[in-house]
C-alpha positions as CSV (number, residue, x, y, z in Angstrom):
1,M,51.8,-19.6,35.8
2,A,52.8,-18.3,32.4
3,E,52.4,-21.8,30.9
4,D,48.8,-22.0,32.1
5,I,48.1,-18.9,30.1
6,L,50.3,-19.6,27.0
7,R,49.0,-23.1,26.3
8,P,45.3,-22.1,26.0
9,F,46.3,-19.0,24.1
10,A,48.3,-21.1,21.6
11,V,45.5,-23.6,21.2
12,V,43.0,-20.8,20.4
13,V,45.4,-19.0,18.0
14,G,46.3,-22.2,16.2
15,A,42.6,-23.1,15.8
16,V,41.8,-19.7,14.4
17,L,44.7,-19.7,12.0
18,V,43.9,-23.1,10.7
19,T,40.3,-22.2,10.3
20,L,41.1,-19.0,8.4
21,F,43.5,-20.9,6.0
22,V,41.2,-23.9,5.4
23,G,38.2,-21.6,5.0
24,W,40.1,-19.4,2.5
25,A,41.3,-22.4,0.5
26,A,37.8,-24.0,0.4
27,D,36.2,-20.7,-0.7
28,R,38.8,-20.1,-3.4
29,T,38.3,-23.7,-4.7
30,V,34.5,-23.3,-4.8
31,R,34.8,-19.9,-6.5
32,E,37.1,-21.3,-9.2
33,I,34.8,-24.2,-9.9
34,A,31.9,-21.8,-10.1
35,E,33.7,-19.6,-12.6
36,H,34.6,-22.6,-14.8
37,H,31.1,-24.0,-14.6
38,P,28.6,-21.1,-14.8
39,E,25.9,-23.4,-16.0
40,A,25.9,-25.1,-12.5
41,P,24.4,-22.7,-9.9
42,L,25.2,-25.1,-7.0
43,W,28.8,-24.0,-6.7
44,R,27.9,-20.4,-6.6
45,L,25.2,-21.0,-4.0
46,L,27.7,-23.1,-1.9
47,R,29.7,-20.0,-1.2
48,R,27.0,-19.0,1.2
49,C,28.3,-21.7,3.5
50,R,31.6,-19.9,4.2
51,T,30.6,-18.6,7.7
52,P,29.1,-21.8,9.1
53,L,32.0,-23.8,7.7
54,R,34.6,-21.7,9.5
55,L,32.5,-21.9,12.7
56,V,32.4,-25.7,12.4
57,L,36.2,-25.9,11.8
58,C,37.0,-23.6,14.6
59,A,34.7,-25.3,17.1
60,A,36.0,-28.8,16.1
61,L,39.6,-27.7,16.4
62,L,39.1,-26.1,19.8
63,R,37.2,-29.2,21.0
64,A,40.0,-31.4,19.8
65,G,42.7,-29.3,21.4
66,L,40.9,-28.8,24.7
67,G,42.9,-31.6,26.3
68,S,46.2,-30.0,25.2
69,A,45.2,-26.6,26.6
70,G,46.0,-27.7,30.1
71,L,42.8,-26.3,31.7
72,S,41.9,-27.4,35.2
73,R,39.1,-29.9,35.8
74,G,36.8,-27.1,37.0
75,Y,37.1,-25.3,33.7
76,E,37.5,-28.1,31.2
77,D,34.1,-29.7,31.7
78,P,32.0,-26.4,31.2
79,V,34.2,-25.3,28.3
80,G,33.9,-28.8,26.7
81,R,30.1,-28.7,27.0
82,L,30.0,-25.2,25.6
83,L,32.1,-26.2,22.6
84,N,29.9,-29.3,22.0
85,L,26.8,-27.1,21.9
86,V,28.6,-24.6,19.5
87,L,29.8,-27.5,17.3
88,I,26.3,-29.0,17.1
89,G,24.7,-25.7,16.3
90,A,27.3,-24.9,13.7
91,C,26.9,-28.3,12.0
92,A,23.1,-27.7,11.9
93,W,23.7,-24.3,10.4
94,L,26.0,-25.7,7.8
95,A,23.7,-28.6,7.0
96,A,20.8,-26.1,6.5
97,R,22.8,-23.9,4.2
98,V,24.0,-26.9,2.1
99,A,20.4,-28.2,1.9
100,T,19.1,-24.8,0.9
101,A,21.8,-24.5,-1.8
102,A,21.0,-27.9,-3.2
103,V,17.3,-27.2,-3.4
104,E,17.7,-23.7,-4.9
105,A,20.2,-25.1,-7.4
106,G,17.7,-27.7,-8.5
107,Y,15.0,-25.1,-8.9
108,A,17.4,-22.8,-10.9
109,R,18.2,-25.6,-13.3
110,Y,14.5,-26.4,-13.7
111,A,13.6,-22.8,-14.3
112,A,16.3,-22.4,-16.9
113,G,14.8,-25.2,-19.0
114,D,11.0,-24.7,-18.5
115,R,9.4,-21.5,-19.6
116,D,5.8,-22.2,-18.4
117,P,5.0,-19.5,-15.8
118,A,2.3,-21.5,-14.1
119,R,4.5,-24.6,-13.7
120,M,7.4,-22.5,-12.5
121,R,5.2,-20.9,-9.8
122,R,4.0,-24.3,-8.7
123,V,7.6,-25.7,-8.5
124,R,8.7,-22.5,-6.7
125,T,6.0,-23.0,-4.1
126,Q,7.0,-26.7,-3.5
127,V,10.7,-25.8,-3.3
128,T,10.1,-23.1,-0.8
129,L,8.1,-25.4,1.5
130,I,10.5,-28.3,1.1
131,R,13.4,-26.0,2.1
132,R,11.6,-24.9,5.2
133,I,10.6,-28.4,6.2
134,V,14.2,-29.6,5.8
135,T,15.4,-26.6,7.9
136,A,12.9,-27.3,10.6
137,A,13.9,-31.0,10.7
138,I,17.6,-30.0,11.0
139,C,16.8,-27.6,13.8
140,V,14.8,-30.2,15.7
141,V,17.5,-32.8,15.4
142,A,20.2,-30.3,16.5
143,L,18.1,-29.2,19.5
144,A,17.7,-32.8,20.5
145,A,21.4,-33.4,20.2
146,M,22.2,-30.4,22.3
147,L,19.8,-31.5,25.0
148,L,21.3,-35.0,25.1
149,T,24.8,-33.6,25.7
150,L,23.7,-32.4,29.1
151,P,24.1,-34.9,31.9
152,G,20.6,-34.3,33.3
153,M,19.0,-35.1,29.9
154,R,20.9,-38.3,29.6
155,A,19.7,-39.4,33.1
156,V,16.1,-38.9,32.2
157,G,16.4,-40.2,28.7
158,T,14.8,-43.5,29.5
159,S,11.7,-41.9,31.2
160,V,11.4,-39.5,28.3
161,L,11.3,-42.3,25.8
162,A,8.8,-44.2,28.0
163,S,6.4,-41.3,28.1
164,A,6.9,-40.3,24.5
165,G,3.6,-41.8,23.5
166,L,1.7,-39.8,26.1
167,I,3.6,-36.6,25.3
168,G,2.8,-37.1,21.6
169,V,-0.9,-37.5,22.3
170,V,-1.0,-34.4,24.5
171,A,1.1,-32.4,22.0
172,G,-1.1,-33.4,19.2
173,V,-4.3,-32.3,21.0
174,A,-2.7,-29.0,22.2
175,A,-1.2,-28.2,18.8
176,Q,-4.2,-29.4,16.7
177,S,-4.7,-26.1,14.9
178,T,-0.9,-25.8,14.2
179,L,-0.7,-29.3,12.9
180,S,-3.8,-28.8,10.7
181,N,-2.1,-25.7,9.2
182,V,1.1,-27.7,8.6
183,F,-0.7,-30.5,6.7
184,A,-2.7,-27.8,4.9
185,G,0.5,-26.3,3.8
186,L,1.7,-29.6,2.4
187,Q,-1.6,-30.1,0.7
188,I,-1.3,-26.6,-0.9
189,A,2.3,-27.2,-2.0
190,F,1.7,-30.6,-3.6
191,G,-1.9,-30.2,-4.5
192,D,-1.3,-27.2,-6.7
193,M,-4.2,-25.2,-5.2
194,V,-2.4,-21.9,-4.9
195,R,1.1,-20.9,-5.8
196,I,3.5,-18.0,-5.2
197,G,2.6,-15.3,-7.7
198,D,-1.0,-16.3,-8.2
199,T,-3.7,-13.7,-8.4
200,V,-6.4,-14.5,-5.8
201,V,-9.5,-13.0,-4.2
202,V,-9.9,-14.0,-0.5
203,G,-12.3,-12.3,1.9
204,G,-13.4,-9.8,-0.7
205,E,-9.8,-8.6,-1.2
206,W,-7.9,-8.9,-4.5
207,G,-4.2,-9.5,-4.4
208,T,-1.2,-11.6,-5.3
209,V,0.3,-14.5,-3.2
210,E,3.6,-13.2,-2.0
211,E,4.7,-15.9,0.5
212,I,3.6,-19.4,1.5
213,T,4.8,-21.0,4.7
214,L,3.8,-24.2,6.6
215,T,1.3,-22.2,8.7
216,Y,0.3,-19.0,6.9
217,I,0.0,-17.3,3.5
218,V,0.8,-13.7,2.8
219,V,-1.4,-11.9,0.1
220,T,-0.3,-8.5,-1.2
221,T,-3.3,-6.4,-2.2
222,W,-3.3,-3.9,-5.1
223,D,-2.8,-1.0,-2.7
224,E,0.3,-2.7,-1.2
225,R,-1.3,-4.0,2.0
226,R,-0.2,-7.4,3.3
227,I,-2.9,-9.8,4.4
228,T,-1.7,-12.8,6.5
229,M,-4.1,-15.7,6.5
230,P,-3.7,-19.2,8.0
231,V,-3.1,-21.9,5.4
232,S,-6.2,-23.8,6.6
233,Y,-8.3,-20.9,5.2
234,F,-7.4,-21.9,1.7
235,T,-8.3,-25.6,2.3
236,G,-11.5,-25.0,4.2
237,R,-13.2,-22.1,2.4
238,P,-13.8,-21.3,-1.3
239,F,-11.6,-18.6,-2.9
240,E,-11.0,-17.3,-6.3
241,N,-7.7,-18.1,-8.1
242,W,-7.5,-16.1,-11.3
243,S,-4.1,-17.7,-12.2
244,R,-5.0,-21.4,-11.9
245,G,-4.9,-23.3,-15.2
246,N,-5.0,-20.4,-17.7
247,P,-4.5,-16.8,-16.5
248,R,-6.6,-15.4,-19.4
249,M,-9.5,-13.3,-18.3
250,T,-12.7,-11.6,-19.7
251,G,-13.7,-8.2,-18.5
252,T,-16.7,-6.0,-18.9
253,V,-17.4,-2.2,-18.9
254,F,-20.9,-0.9,-18.4
255,L,-22.1,2.5,-19.6
256,H,-25.4,4.3,-18.9
257,L,-26.3,6.3,-22.1
258,D,-29.2,8.1,-23.5
259,H,-31.7,6.3,-25.7
260,S,-30.4,8.2,-28.7
261,A,-26.8,6.9,-28.4
262,P,-25.3,5.7,-31.7
263,V,-24.7,2.0,-30.7
264,D,-23.3,1.0,-34.1
265,L,-20.7,3.8,-34.1
266,L,-19.9,3.1,-30.4
267,R,-19.3,-0.6,-31.4
268,E,-16.9,0.5,-34.1
269,R,-15.1,2.8,-31.7
270,L,-14.6,0.0,-29.2
271,H,-13.1,-2.2,-32.0
272,Q,-10.6,0.5,-32.8
273,I,-9.7,1.0,-29.1
274,V,-9.0,-2.7,-28.5
275,K,-7.0,-3.1,-31.7
276,D,-4.7,-0.3,-30.6
277,A,-4.4,-1.5,-27.0
278,P,-1.3,-3.7,-26.3
279,E,-3.2,-5.4,-23.4
280,W,-5.8,-7.0,-25.7
281,D,-5.0,-10.6,-26.5
282,G,-7.1,-10.6,-29.7
283,R,-9.5,-13.4,-28.5
284,A,-12.9,-11.6,-28.2
285,W,-14.6,-8.2,-28.0
286,S,-18.3,-7.2,-28.2
287,L,-20.7,-4.3,-27.4
288,V,-24.4,-4.9,-26.7
289,V,-27.3,-3.2,-25.0
290,T,-28.1,-5.3,-22.0
291,D,-30.9,-3.3,-20.3
292,T,-33.1,-0.2,-20.6
293,T,-34.7,2.1,-18.2
294,P,-37.2,5.0,-18.7
295,S,-34.3,7.4,-18.9
296,T,-31.2,5.5,-20.1
297,I,-29.9,2.3,-21.8
298,L,-27.2,0.0,-20.3
299,V,-24.4,-0.8,-22.7
300,R,-21.9,-3.5,-22.0
301,A,-18.5,-3.6,-23.6
302,L,-16.7,-7.0,-23.4
303,V,-12.9,-7.4,-23.8
304,T,-10.3,-10.1,-23.1
305,A,-6.7,-10.0,-21.9
306,R,-3.8,-12.3,-21.0
307,D,-4.0,-11.9,-17.2
308,A,-5.7,-10.0,-14.4
309,D,-3.3,-7.0,-14.6
310,D,-3.9,-6.5,-18.3
311,I,-7.7,-6.9,-18.0
312,W,-7.8,-4.2,-15.3
313,T,-5.7,-1.8,-17.5
314,L,-7.8,-2.6,-20.6
315,R,-11.1,-2.0,-18.8
316,C,-9.9,1.4,-17.5
317,L,-8.7,2.3,-21.0
318,V,-11.9,1.3,-22.7
319,R,-14.1,3.1,-20.2
320,E,-12.0,6.3,-20.4
321,Q,-11.7,6.5,-24.2
322,L,-15.4,5.6,-24.8
323,V,-16.6,8.3,-22.5
324,E,-14.2,10.8,-24.0
325,W,-15.3,9.9,-27.5
326,L,-18.9,10.3,-26.6
327,R,-18.3,13.6,-24.9
328,R,-16.4,15.0,-27.9
329,E,-18.3,13.5,-30.9
330,H,-21.8,12.7,-29.6
331,P,-22.6,14.7,-26.4
332,Y,-26.3,14.1,-26.9
333,A,-25.7,10.4,-26.1
334,L,-24.6,11.0,-22.6
335,P,-27.4,10.5,-20.0
336,R,-29.4,13.6,-19.2
337,I,-31.8,14.5,-16.4
338,T,-34.7,16.8,-17.4
339,T,-35.3,19.5,-14.9
340,A,-37.6,22.6,-14.7
341,P,-37.2,25.8,-12.6
342,A,-38.9,25.6,-9.2
343,P,-42.0,27.8,-9.0
344,G,-41.7,31.0,-7.0
345,P,-44.2,32.6,-4.5
346,A,-46.1,34.4,-7.3
347,D,-46.8,31.0,-9.0
348,A,-48.3,29.5,-5.8
349,P,-52.1,29.0,-5.9
350,D,-54.3,31.3,-3.8
351,R,-55.6,29.1,-0.9
352,R,-57.2,31.9,1.1
353,Q,-60.9,31.4,2.1
354,T,-63.5,34.1,1.0
355,P,-66.9,34.4,2.6
356,P,-69.7,33.0,0.4
357,T,-72.2,35.5,-1.2
358,S,-76.0,35.2,-1.4
359,E,-75.7,34.1,-5.0
360,D,-73.4,31.3,-3.9
361,I,-75.8,30.3,-1.1
362,G,-79.0,30.5,-3.3
363,P,-82.6,31.2,-2.2
364,G,-83.5,30.2,1.4
365,P,-86.2,27.7,2.3
366,G,-89.9,28.6,1.7
367,P,-92.7,28.9,4.2
368,D,-93.9,25.7,5.8
């Protein structure tokens, strides 16, 4: 009786001890290699595989030592199936971590050598989607391997393969929208339509692309809201991408002023403002009168900046400083509305009717 307990206990303890020792040795080796080669980020990223590696080792040792544990037939088969499932899941976890480390290491080396922000965002988008596709493929393969370890699945394997074509057609029709989003995600990743970090306008909302998956895209608006949209939206509808190609932008500021506004002095003031503003990229600026009304003129100030954030800041700065300068130096140039005091009761016309007099009526008719 004591042997039936000690043998399984010895197998478990031995497997745990060997797992801890081998895991510690592997982690120490990888850490030393990473310290000696800091230019190679792969070794540093491989340290994330410590936990799945230990789980794989422990599950493999327990599965190998199951026959030496001396379990009865009624316990050995269920425990063996459970260890098989754990081993397959741990191997899938380890493979996903290794693949992720390899992809991220490649991107880190590319980012260290290329300083073009637009190209880096494009590669980052592609790397993110590739990592998720590889992870999804590993999970599908692992799930299929787990199901095939069950006796019932092995028995119906032939019929499943025979009906695979019909199942594929039915699944394709049922998941038509999902598959379209998946292919749209691949099109976005490798077609360079939109990238992580791009400034876009979708559905009347201005924001930055925060996350791209195979099925949806998350856009963070300027007020920190998150808009989740299907990937097919970006392939089937027009949208504005302010970061595609060249992120430089041109912005305008409109002011309604009085007809007596000193346009020449206002133009000189705008030039001084943009020269002192760090957001101005030095490409262009102008100030012209674009329209006139019976009471005001419409003045347009045009400025340029490096990207959407700078153009927004520069527009606000120009609008604020021009209005402040006009209020302080030329208050007569601000729009005015001519008003007059409303008439009181004494000023109202007398509308009462008075009876006519004989002089108003005149002489009456003569005799016939």
